[in-house]
C-alpha positions in Angstrom: 114.6 80.8 132.9 111.7 82.1 134.2 109.4 79.0 136.9 107.2 81.5 137.8 103.9 81.0 135.8 103.2 84.4 135.2 106.6 85.6 134.3 107.1 83.0 131.8 103.7 84.8 130.0 105.7 88.4 130.6 108.5 87.3 128.6 106.3 86.1 126.2 104.0 88.9 125.4 107.2 91.5 125.7 108.6 89.8 123.4 105.7 90.6 121.3 105.5 93.9 121.8 109.2 94.2 121.3 109.1 92.6 117.5 106.4 94.8 116.4 107.4 97.9 117.9 110.6 96.9 115.6 108.5 97.1 112.6 106.9 100.1 113.1 109.8 101.5 113.9 111.9 99.9 111.1 108.7 101.6 108.3 109.1 104.3 109.8 112.4 104.9 108.6 111.8 103.5 105.3 109.4 106.3 104.5 111.4 109.1 105.6 114.1 107.9 104.5 112.1 107.4 100.8 110.5 111.0 101.7 113.5 112.4 101.9 115.8 111.0 98.8 112.3 111.8 96.8 113.3 115.7 97.4 116.9 115.1 97.3 115.6 113.9 93.4 114.0 117.4 92.6 110.4 115.3 92.6 109.0 115.8 96.5 106.3 113.7 96.6 103.6 115.7 98.5 101.9 111.8 99.4 105.3 110.1 100.7 105.6 112.7 103.4 102.1 112.4 104.3 102.8 109.3 104.9 105.7 109.5 106.5 104.1 111.7 108.5 100.5 109.5 109.0 103.1 106.5 110.1 104.6 108.7 112.6 101.4 109.8 114.4 100.0 106.2 114.3 103.5 105.2 116.3 102.6 108.0 119.0 98.9 107.2 119.4 100.3 103.0 119.7 102.9 104.3 122.1 105.5 103.2 119.9 107.1 106.3 120.9 106.6 109.3 122.2 104.8 112.6 120.6 107.9 115.0 121.4 109.3 112.7 119.1 107.1 112.2 117.0 107.1 116.1 117.0 110.4 116.5 116.4 111.1 114.4 113.9 108.0 115.5 111.5 109.6 118.7 112.3 113.3 117.8 111.0 111.7 115.7 107.3 110.0 118.8 106.9 112.7 120.9 107.2 114.9 118.6 105.2 112.8 118.8 102.3 111.7 122.3 102.2 115.7 123.3 102.0 116.3 120.1 99.7 113.1 121.9 97.2 114.1 124.9 97.2 117.9 124.5 96.9 
């Protein structure tokens, strides 16, 4: 455990940020999963896909994930939904 006052504060800040980042990443996974599951069911929902992409973009803006990671995830999501809607 830290004895220095600034390090104690830093540890609190890091914990708060870790929990916030965890919540956002979890939501991203949920939104992507729901968009894919709707596409697998045969009813690709445009709103669910838009919401997943919106959450990915917002996570980039907040600095939670890297912009290239968001681009990769969006690309994979769209590619997967397109393949499910065709076949």
